[in-house]
N, C-alpha and C positions, 0 to 999 in steps of 0.2 A: 436577454444573455444568449451568447455564442455556445454552440455545441464544443465540447473539448473532445469527447468520445462520440463516434457514430459508428455502429455494427449494423451490418445489412446481410441479411440472410446467410449467416455465418453457419458453417457447419464444421463439426469436430467428432471424429471417431478413433477408436483405437482398435486394435487387431489383437485377439488373444487365441492363438493357436489359429483354428480355421474359423473363428467366431468374429463377427464384426460387431464392435459395441458403440452404439451412438451416443454421444454426450449431447450435442445440439444440432438440429435439423431447422435450419433457416431461422437462427436466432437474431432478431433485430433489437437494437437498443439505443438510446441517446443519453449521454451525461453532460449536463450544462457546465461551464465553466464556473467554479467557485460551488458547486454542489457538495453535498457531504450524504451518500448513499450508503445505506447497510443492506446488504444482500443476505437473506436468509433461506434455510431449505433443508431439507433431511440429507442425511449423509448420502453420497452418490448422486446427488441433484445436478452438479455441475458447479459448485460455487468456486472452489479452487482452480478448477479448469478455467473458468472465466478470468478468475483473477490474474492467471498466467497467460492467457491470451492477450489482456489489457496491457499486462507488463512486458510483452514481448519475449517472455521465456518460454512460450509454446507457439506453435503455429495453427492455424486453422486449415482444413482440408479444403474448403470453398468459401467464398464470400469475401467482404471487405471490411477492413478495420481502419477507420480514420481517426486521427489525433490531430487536433487544432487545424482541420482542413485537408491533411495531408496523409496519404496510405502508408502505413507502417506494416500491413500485412505482407507486402512484396519487397521487403527491405533484406539484405544479406545480413548474415550473423554480425559481422564487423560494424555495418551501419545500424543495427539493432542496439549493439552493445553502446555505441556512441550517443543514440539517441535515448537509452535508458540512463546513462550517466549524466546528461543534460536535464531530463525531464521527469525521472520517476525515483521516489524514495519509497522502499520497501519496510514493512513493520510487521514482525511475525509474533506467533505466541511465545516461542521460546527466542530469547533474546540476542543469540548467535554472537556474543561478544568474545572477543578473544582474551582468554583468561590472564596472559602474562603481559597484557598491554593496560595503561592506564585508562580512565574514562577518555581523558582529552585525544590519546591515542587512537581508540575505538573509534571516537568521532569523526577524526581526521581521514580515516582509511579510504573513503568514497575520494576524498580530494587528491589523493596520491596518483589518481588517474588521471588529473587534470594538469594544466600548464599554470597553475597559479603559484607563485612564490611563496617560500616559507613563512614569510610575515602574513601573507593574506591568508594563508591556511590556517596559521594560529588565530587571526582575527575572527574567520568565519567559525571556527570551532568554539572560540569564546563567545561569540553571538548565540551560536546554538544551544550551548549550555546555560547561556542566560535565560534563553526563552522557556526552557523546560525547568528552570529553578535550580540547577545543579552546578553552578559555577564554583562552588565551594568544594566540590567533589572532584575537580578536575585530575588531580593525582593519586585517586583511589583507584584501585583494581575491583573487578567485578565482584569478587569473593568479599571485599569490604562494604559492599552496599546491599540493600534490601532487593526483593524480586521487582517492587515497584520503581525502585531508583535505578535499576538495572534496565526496565523497560522505557524509562526516560532517557537514559543515555542511547538506548537503541533509536527512540524517537529524534533525538539530536543528530544522531548519526544520519538517520533518513532525512532531514531537511538542511543539513549542512552545505549541500550545494544549491540550497533554493529551488528544489525541483517544484514544477507546477502541481504535479499531483502524488499523492500518498496511496499506495495500495496496502491495506492492512488485512492479514490472515489471522482472525482470532486472536487480536492484540491484548486481550485480556483474560485470556482462557486459562491462564496459569496463576492468575491473581485472585484475592479474595475481594468480598465485594466492596469495600471502602477503598481500597487501593485502585481496584478497576474504576470504580468511579472518577477517582482523581485524574487516572491516565486518560479516560474518556473526555473529561472536561478539558485536559491539555489539548485533546484533538479538537474539539469544539472552539478553543481559542485560535488554533491554527487555521481553521476554515473561518472564522468570522472575522479574525483582526488581520491574519496574513494572507487571507484568499486561497488557500489551499484547498484544491479539489481532493475529496477523500472518498474512497471506495472502501468500505469494510465488511469483510465476511465474520459472521458471527452467527453462533448458535443461541446466544444469550439475548431474550427479547428486551430484558432492561438496558443492555449495552445499544440495542437497535434505537431506543427512544432517544439517544443522544444525536443521531443523526437528522437531517431535513425530512428524508423519505426513506421508506422501506422497500425493497422489491423482494418477492418471494420466488425462488426458483424450485420448481419441481418436475424433474422427468426431463430436464433441458430446456423448460419453458417457464415463462414468467406468468405466474397464476393470478396474481394481483399485485398491485401498488398501492401505497398509502402515505400520507404526509404524517410526520412525526407530531406528536401533541404539542 
């Protein structure tokens, strides 16, 4: 397998008043194409910061971040926006759906930034809704759906542009166990059958078992790595 992500000696810090707070100091990691990685660790260990660096929504102070063999850490904001639109789907704990839009309209939102024709956009939306099993909910608004259904719509929105990478920040943190397992099963299908590379931040050890491997972050460093059972 080829590396989709390669981080080399990445440093990230914030300044709070006169204090410098170091998040990462020479962090190095590799993510292979087609991998499904769960990232765990205590609050403040850098999990969400890492996800933001991988998604290009935050920048490292030093080090190199490569995606598919090309540096993304030195791209301009405009270049990063175009790169994200083409390559990355985001899934969050809270679904971030627009309440006044239907499920289909919510899913279509990322495609409005592309040059696709209206027909192609509709076709892509229908495919994404079918993948998550909610084609019959296309005209429903978020308030007419359960939490699990709303998260499925959020997943459909994340995959509608057929990105290589899905970045998931506590995607089941607001769901009960049964619904969480259904959502995680959907992520497994996206990884196994559609070849999506998935990086998932989670506090939930049960959720991490759905990944192929788990990385543990503590104080800005990986302290162990283990394969899923």
